[in-house]
C-alpha positions as CSV (number, residue, x, y, z in Angstrom):
1,M,233.0,14.2,105.3
2,E,234.9,11.0,105.7
3,V,234.5,9.1,108.9
4,D,237.3,6.8,110.1
5,T,236.2,3.2,110.8
6,Q,237.5,1.6,113.9
7,H,238.0,-2.1,113.9
8,Y,237.3,-4.4,116.9
9,D,237.2,-8.1,117.6
10,D,233.9,-7.7,119.5
11,I,231.3,-5.0,119.9
12,I,228.6,-5.1,122.6
13,I,225.6,-2.8,121.9
14,G,223.9,-2.0,125.2
15,G,225.4,-2.7,128.7
16,G,222.5,-4.5,130.4
17,K,223.3,-7.3,132.8
18,A,224.6,-9.7,130.1
19,G,226.5,-7.0,128.1
20,K,228.3,-5.4,131.0
21,T,229.3,-8.8,132.5
22,L,230.5,-10.1,129.1
23,A,232.7,-7.1,128.2
24,P,235.4,-7.7,130.9
25,A,235.3,-11.4,130.1
26,L,236.0,-10.8,126.4
27,V,238.8,-8.4,127.3
28,A,240.3,-11.0,129.6
29,D,240.2,-13.4,126.7
30,G,242.4,-11.1,124.7
31,R,239.7,-9.7,122.5
32,K,239.7,-6.0,121.5
33,T,236.2,-5.1,122.7
34,A,234.0,-2.0,122.6
35,L,230.8,-1.5,124.6
36,V,228.3,1.1,123.3
37,E,225.8,2.5,125.9
38,R,223.4,5.3,124.9
39,S,223.8,7.5,127.9
40,L,225.7,7.9,131.1
41,N,222.4,7.7,132.9
42,T,221.8,4.1,131.6
43,I,225.2,2.7,132.5
44,G,224.6,-0.7,134.0
45,G,221.4,-1.3,132.2
46,G,217.7,-1.3,133.0
47,C,217.9,-3.3,136.2
48,I,219.9,-0.8,138.2
49,N,218.5,2.4,136.6
50,I,214.8,1.9,136.0
51,A,213.7,-1.5,137.1
52,C,214.6,-4.0,139.9
53,I,216.9,-1.9,142.0
54,P,215.0,1.4,142.2
55,T,211.6,-0.3,142.5
56,K,212.7,-2.6,145.3
57,T,214.2,0.4,147.0
58,M,210.8,2.1,146.9
59,V,209.0,-1.1,147.9
60,A,211.2,-1.1,151.1
61,S,210.0,2.4,151.9
62,A,206.4,1.4,151.4
63,S,206.9,-1.6,153.7
64,V,208.2,0.6,156.4
65,A,205.2,2.9,156.1
66,N,202.9,-0.2,156.3
67,T,204.8,-1.5,159.4
68,V,204.4,1.8,161.2
69,R,200.7,2.1,160.2
70,N,200.0,-1.4,161.7
71,S,202.4,-1.2,164.6
72,A,199.6,-1.4,167.2
73,A,199.0,-5.0,166.3
74,Y,202.5,-5.7,167.7
75,G,201.9,-3.8,170.9
76,V,203.9,-0.8,169.7
77,K,202.2,2.6,169.5
78,A,203.4,4.9,166.7
79,N,202.0,8.0,165.1
80,T,200.3,7.7,161.7
81,P,203.2,7.6,159.1
82,I,203.8,10.7,157.0
83,V,205.3,9.7,153.7
84,N,207.5,12.3,152.1
85,L,207.7,11.0,148.5
86,A,210.5,13.4,147.6
87,E,212.7,11.8,150.3
88,V,211.6,8.3,149.2
89,I,212.7,9.2,145.7
90,Q,216.0,10.8,147.0
91,R,216.8,7.5,148.8
92,K,216.1,5.6,145.6
93,R,218.3,7.9,143.6
94,S,221.2,7.5,145.9
95,V,221.0,3.7,145.8
96,V,220.8,3.8,141.9
97,Q,223.6,6.4,141.8
98,S,226.1,4.2,143.8
99,A,225.2,1.2,141.7
100,R,225.7,3.2,138.5
101,E,229.1,4.6,139.6
102,M,230.3,1.1,140.5
103,N,229.2,-0.2,137.1
104,L,230.9,2.7,135.3
105,H,234.1,2.1,137.3
106,N,234.1,-1.6,136.3
107,L,233.5,-0.9,132.6
108,E,236.1,1.9,132.4
109,T,238.6,-0.3,134.2
110,A,238.0,-3.2,131.7
111,L,237.5,-1.1,128.5
112,D,239.4,2.1,129.0
113,N,238.4,4.4,126.0
114,N,236.4,1.6,124.4
115,L,233.4,2.4,126.5
116,I,231.6,4.5,124.0
117,V,228.6,6.6,125.1
118,G,226.2,7.2,122.3
119,E,223.3,5.8,120.2
120,A,224.2,2.8,117.9
121,R,222.6,1.7,114.7
122,F,223.6,-0.8,112.0
123,V,224.7,0.4,108.6
124,A,226.0,-2.9,107.3
125,P,226.0,-6.5,108.7
126,K,229.1,-6.1,110.9
127,T,229.3,-2.2,111.0
128,I,227.5,0.2,113.3
129,A,227.4,4.0,113.3
130,V,227.5,5.6,116.7
131,T,226.2,9.1,117.3
132,T,228.1,10.0,120.5
133,T,226.6,12.3,123.2
134,E,229.0,15.0,122.1
135,G,227.4,14.8,118.6
136,N,230.2,13.1,116.8
137,N,229.6,10.2,114.4
138,R,231.8,7.1,114.6
139,L,231.9,4.0,112.5
140,L,232.8,0.8,114.3
141,T,233.2,-2.7,112.8
142,A,233.7,-6.0,114.4
143,E,234.0,-9.7,113.7
144,R,231.3,-10.5,116.4
145,L,228.5,-8.3,117.8
146,F,226.3,-8.8,120.8
147,I,223.0,-6.9,121.1
148,N,221.8,-6.3,124.7
149,T,219.7,-3.1,124.4
150,G,216.7,-4.3,126.4
151,T,213.2,-2.9,126.4
152,R,211.2,0.2,127.2
153,P,207.6,0.7,128.5
154,L,205.0,-0.4,125.9
155,I,202.5,2.3,125.2
156,P,199.2,0.8,123.9
157,S,197.1,2.5,121.3
158,V,194.2,3.9,123.3
159,P,192.2,6.9,121.9
160,G,193.2,10.1,123.7
161,L,196.2,8.5,125.6
162,T,198.9,10.5,123.8
163,E,197.0,13.8,124.4
164,V,197.1,13.5,128.2
165,E,200.1,13.3,130.6
166,F,200.5,9.8,131.9
167,L,203.1,8.0,133.9
168,T,205.2,5.0,133.0
169,S,207.2,2.6,135.3
170,E,210.1,5.1,134.8
171,S,208.5,8.5,135.2
172,I,206.4,7.4,138.3
173,M,209.7,6.9,140.1
174,E,210.5,10.6,139.7
175,L,207.2,12.0,141.2
176,E,207.9,14.5,144.0
177,Y,204.4,14.3,145.6
178,L,201.8,11.6,146.1
179,P,199.0,11.1,143.7
180,E,195.5,11.6,145.2
181,H,194.1,8.7,143.1
182,L,196.4,6.6,141.0
183,I,194.8,4.6,138.2
184,V,197.0,1.7,137.1
185,L,196.5,0.3,133.6
186,G,197.8,-3.3,133.6
187,S,197.5,-6.1,136.2
188,G,200.9,-7.8,135.7
189,Y,204.1,-7.6,137.7
190,I,204.9,-4.0,137.1
191,G,201.4,-2.7,137.7
192,L,200.8,-4.6,140.9
193,E,204.1,-3.7,142.5
194,F,203.4,0.0,142.0
195,A,199.8,-0.4,143.0
196,Q,200.6,-1.8,146.4
197,M,203.5,0.6,146.9
198,F,201.4,3.7,146.3
199,R,198.5,2.4,148.3
200,R,200.9,1.9,151.2
201,F,202.2,5.5,150.7
202,G,198.6,6.5,151.3
203,C,197.1,7.0,147.8
204,R,193.8,5.7,146.5
205,V,194.6,3.1,143.9
206,T,192.5,1.4,141.1
207,V,193.9,-1.3,138.9
208,I,192.4,-2.0,135.5
209,G,193.1,-5.4,133.9
210,Q,192.0,-6.6,130.5
211,S,191.9,-10.3,131.4
212,E,189.4,-12.2,133.6
213,Q,192.1,-12.4,136.3
214,I,195.2,-10.6,137.3
215,L,198.6,-12.2,136.6
216,S,197.3,-14.0,133.5
217,Q,200.2,-16.5,133.5
218,Q,199.3,-17.8,136.9
219,D,196.8,-20.4,138.0
220,P,193.4,-18.9,139.0
221,D,193.7,-19.9,142.6
222,I,197.0,-18.1,143.0
223,A,195.8,-15.0,141.1
224,I,192.7,-14.8,143.3
225,A,194.8,-15.2,146.5
226,V,197.0,-12.3,145.3
227,Q,194.0,-10.1,144.5
228,T,192.4,-10.9,147.9
229,V,195.6,-9.7,149.6
230,L,195.7,-6.5,147.6
231,E,192.0,-5.8,148.1
232,R,192.6,-6.1,151.8
233,D,195.2,-3.3,151.4
234,G,192.4,-1.2,149.9
235,I,193.2,-1.5,146.2
236,K,190.2,-1.6,143.8
237,F,190.2,-3.8,140.8
238,L,188.3,-3.5,137.4
239,L,188.9,-6.7,135.5
240,N,187.8,-7.9,132.1
241,A,188.0,-4.2,131.2
242,K,188.8,-2.3,128.0
243,V,189.7,1.3,128.0
244,L,187.8,3.1,125.2
245,K,189.0,6.6,125.7
246,V,191.2,8.8,127.9
247,D,190.6,12.5,128.6
248,R,191.8,15.2,130.9
249,T,189.3,17.4,132.7
250,G,191.0,20.1,134.7
251,K,193.4,18.3,137.0
252,A,191.7,14.9,136.7
253,I,192.3,12.1,134.2
254,K,189.0,10.6,133.0
255,L,188.8,7.1,131.5
256,Q,185.8,5.6,129.6
257,I,185.9,1.9,130.3
258,Q,183.9,-1.1,129.1
259,V,183.5,-3.7,131.8
260,A,181.4,-6.7,130.6
261,N,178.5,-5.1,128.8
262,Q,178.4,-1.7,130.5
263,E,180.4,1.5,130.1
264,I,181.7,3.2,133.1
265,E,183.7,6.4,133.8
266,L,186.6,6.5,136.1
267,Q,188.4,9.6,137.3
268,G,191.8,9.8,138.9
269,S,194.6,12.3,139.5
270,H,197.3,10.2,137.8
271,L,197.4,7.3,135.3
272,L,200.2,4.7,135.3
273,V,200.5,2.8,132.0
274,A,202.0,-0.6,132.9
275,V,200.9,-3.1,130.2
276,G,204.3,-4.6,129.4
277,R,207.6,-3.8,127.8
278,A,208.5,-3.2,124.1
279,P,211.9,-4.1,122.5
280,T,214.2,-1.2,121.5
281,T,215.0,-2.8,118.2
282,D,213.3,0.0,116.2
283,R,216.3,2.2,116.9
284,L,218.9,-0.3,115.8
285,N,218.2,-0.4,112.0
286,L,218.5,-4.2,112.1
287,A,217.5,-4.4,108.4
288,A,220.9,-3.1,107.5
289,A,222.4,-6.1,109.2
290,G,219.7,-8.5,108.0
291,V,218.8,-9.6,111.6
292,T,215.3,-11.1,111.9
293,T,212.8,-10.0,114.5
294,D,209.4,-11.5,115.4
295,V,206.0,-9.8,115.1
296,R,206.5,-7.9,118.4
297,G,209.9,-6.6,117.3
298,F,212.1,-8.9,119.6
299,I,215.2,-10.4,118.0
300,V,214.8,-14.1,117.0
301,V,217.5,-16.3,118.4
302,N,218.2,-20.1,118.6
303,D,219.0,-21.9,121.9
304,R,222.6,-20.7,121.7
305,L,221.4,-17.1,121.5
306,E,222.6,-16.7,117.9
307,T,220.6,-14.6,115.5
308,N,220.0,-15.6,111.9
309,V,223.2,-13.7,111.0
310,P,226.5,-15.6,111.8
311,G,228.6,-13.6,114.3
312,I,225.6,-11.7,115.8
313,W,224.1,-12.7,119.1
314,A,221.2,-11.2,121.1
315,L,221.2,-11.3,124.9
316,G,218.7,-10.3,127.7
317,D,215.2,-8.9,127.3
318,I,215.7,-8.0,123.6
319,N,215.7,-11.7,122.5
320,G,212.1,-12.2,123.6
321,G,212.9,-14.6,126.5
322,P,211.7,-14.1,130.1
323,Q,212.4,-10.5,131.0
324,Y,214.5,-11.1,134.2
325,T,217.9,-9.8,135.1
326,H,218.9,-13.4,136.3
327,V,218.0,-14.6,132.8
328,S,220.2,-12.0,131.2
329,L,223.0,-13.0,133.5
330,D,222.6,-16.6,132.4
331,D,222.6,-15.5,128.7
332,Y,226.1,-14.1,129.5
333,R,227.1,-17.5,131.0
334,I,226.0,-19.3,127.9
335,I,228.0,-17.0,125.6
336,K,231.1,-17.3,127.9
337,A,230.8,-21.1,128.0
338,N,230.5,-21.4,124.2
339,L,232.9,-18.7,123.0
340,I,235.5,-18.5,125.7
341,D,235.5,-21.7,127.8
342,G,235.1,-24.2,125.0
343,G,231.9,-25.5,126.5
344,N,228.5,-26.2,124.9
345,R,225.6,-24.6,126.7
346,N,222.1,-23.6,125.5
347,T,218.9,-22.3,126.9
348,S,216.8,-25.4,126.6
349,D,217.4,-26.9,130.1
350,R,217.4,-23.9,132.4
351,L,214.9,-23.6,135.2
352,I,213.9,-20.0,135.7
353,P,212.4,-18.7,138.9
354,S,210.5,-15.4,139.3
355,C,209.4,-13.2,142.1
356,L,206.7,-10.5,142.3
357,F,207.8,-8.2,145.1
358,I,204.5,-7.4,146.6
359,D,203.9,-8.2,150.3
360,P,203.6,-11.1,150.7
361,E,205.9,-12.0,147.8
362,L,204.8,-14.3,145.0
363,A,207.6,-16.6,143.8
364,H,207.3,-19.2,141.1
365,V,209.4,-21.9,139.5
366,G,208.6,-24.6,136.9
367,L,205.1,-25.4,135.6
368,T,201.8,-24.1,136.9
369,E,199.1,-26.7,137.5
370,T,197.4,-25.5,134.3
371,E,200.6,-26.1,132.2
372,A,201.3,-29.5,133.8
373,R,197.8,-30.7,132.9
374,Q,198.1,-29.3,129.4
375,Q,201.4,-31.1,129.0
376,G,199.7,-34.4,129.9
377,Y,201.5,-35.1,133.2
378,A,199.8,-37.3,135.9
379,I,200.1,-34.9,138.8
380,R,199.4,-34.5,142.5
381,V,198.8,-31.0,143.9
382,A,199.3,-29.8,147.4
383,K,198.3,-26.5,148.9
384,L,199.0,-24.9,152.3
385,D,197.8,-21.7,153.8
386,A,200.7,-19.5,154.9
387,S,199.0,-19.1,158.3
388,A,199.9,-22.7,159.0
389,I,203.7,-21.8,159.2
390,P,204.8,-21.1,162.7
391,R,207.3,-18.4,161.6
392,A,204.4,-16.6,159.8
393,K,202.5,-16.5,163.0
394,T,205.3,-15.0,165.0
395,L,205.8,-12.3,162.4
396,G,202.1,-11.6,162.0
397,K,202.5,-12.3,158.3
398,T,200.0,-15.0,157.8
399,D,198.5,-14.0,154.4
400,G,199.2,-16.3,151.4
401,L,199.0,-19.7,149.8
402,L,201.7,-22.2,149.0
403,K,201.2,-24.6,146.1
404,V,203.2,-27.4,144.6
405,I,202.7,-29.7,141.6
406,V,204.4,-33.1,141.7
407,D,204.8,-35.8,139.0
408,T,202.9,-38.9,140.3
409,E,205.1,-41.3,138.5
410,T,208.6,-40.0,139.4
411,G,207.9,-38.0,142.6
412,H,209.8,-35.1,141.0
413,I,208.6,-31.6,141.6
414,L,207.2,-30.1,138.4
415,G,206.5,-26.6,139.7
416,S,205.7,-24.4,142.7
417,S,204.0,-21.1,143.4
418,L,204.6,-19.6,146.8
419,L,202.6,-16.6,148.0
420,C,204.0,-15.9,151.4
421,H,206.5,-13.8,153.4
422,E,210.0,-14.2,152.0
423,A,208.8,-16.4,149.1
424,G,211.6,-15.1,146.9
425,E,214.1,-16.7,149.2
426,V,212.1,-19.9,149.9
427,I,211.6,-20.7,146.2
428,S,215.4,-21.2,145.8
429,T,215.2,-24.3,148.0
430,V,212.5,-25.8,145.9
431,Q,214.4,-24.9,142.7
432,M,217.6,-26.6,144.0
433,V,215.7,-29.9,144.7
434,M,214.2,-29.7,141.2
435,Q,217.6,-29.0,139.6
436,A,219.1,-32.0,141.5
437,Q,216.2,-34.1,140.2
438,M,215.5,-35.3,143.7
439,P,212.1,-36.6,144.8
440,Y,209.7,-34.2,146.7
441,T,210.3,-36.4,149.8
442,V,213.6,-34.6,150.3
443,L,211.7,-31.5,151.3
444,R,208.9,-33.4,153.1
445,D,211.4,-35.2,155.3
446,G,214.4,-32.8,155.4
447,V,215.3,-31.4,158.8
448,L,214.7,-27.7,158.2
449,T,215.4,-25.0,160.8
450,H,212.6,-24.0,163.1
451,P,211.0,-21.4,163.1
452,T,211.7,-20.3,159.5
453,M,209.6,-19.7,156.5
454,T,211.4,-22.4,154.6
455,E,210.2,-24.9,157.2
456,G,206.8,-24.4,155.7
457,L,208.0,-26.7,152.9
458,N,207.9,-29.6,155.3
459,L,204.2,-28.9,155.9
460,L,203.4,-28.3,152.2
461,F,205.0,-31.5,150.9
462,S,203.6,-33.7,153.7
463,K,200.2,-32.9,152.2
464,L,200.9,-34.9,149.1
């Protein structure tokens, strides 16, 4: 059977943050553009469907439960909260649904029939075959292609794991009832957000981490401060641990774990596997296009996001950079600057903040103390307990630690980690001063509104 080949100027495979933002920009630039997305349920990409938006919606529910549970501390008597997980999930679905519908409307408006729902794979360097959801096969070819297909949960090879039912960061958000004891495999961002969330919903929670500390990218003092906060919530930690075997006994999941030199057994009702994300490159048949990937399967790009094949770019999580929606958005800006606006941008000079949405939030930008020392900077380090900030006292949110690293010679801020209430907002102020290459004294001496969390920066920087 012969299949017609449709010709385009540009094809975007995957409509994550970068791809869905790029499509209308290319159309506006007069390019005949197609966007291929594998399912109507993934329109808008990972962020709105399975990552940031749904998880933060559920974090908000957990926060309300926690506030009610601790209301007496504020002089307000409330009954013990009853968490109806099915209703929490329903609220999450409605937030996701409205975001997905808005994204679908935007893409259909820009692309008309050139929004193609189906699974794409390369059959030649500039040609893809798309198996549509109706089961049709279509061949599409283009002068330029942009790959933005993101990642999926990484499933480690642990004996017995595939024989038991386990949860991922996606399936845990579809549970209709609360686990009695949730075991979380992984002590990074994803694992910790779900651990605290389900603890606050009223579940027993145990976190298993393979490193000496949680959050292995962070300085030990910050990691310990985070762990202390979570332990105070009642979360148990097993660190430096290796899972040897997973079994199911009746309704329970049983794990054989090696911790230091001893073997222990841990039982729980549910197991969440949250050990990272794997690229979706295995479905794309990149070999047919000659596109190079690294040992983990991420697409290799240069600082202009170009692959080794001219005319093919990779944007967002799939290119092995930091896996944040705001990075994917900036990947789009780089492409737009270079291909549409006649500019010349690359990834080398961008300052990327991050935020772990536990309570209190952990926000970070720039270098850690460990990295600054490794890179040979002469540094000064200041730390401040969050309890010193007047706003934290009024809110009863005094947990946390603020930390900053400054270059002794220039007075420029090299990096900061803020573990405090609203840290995700406060970090932007630090980031802007870093981007403007102003000295730290701007934050030490700036007249900041009282009482706010940002005012804590006055206190932190005056310790240098």
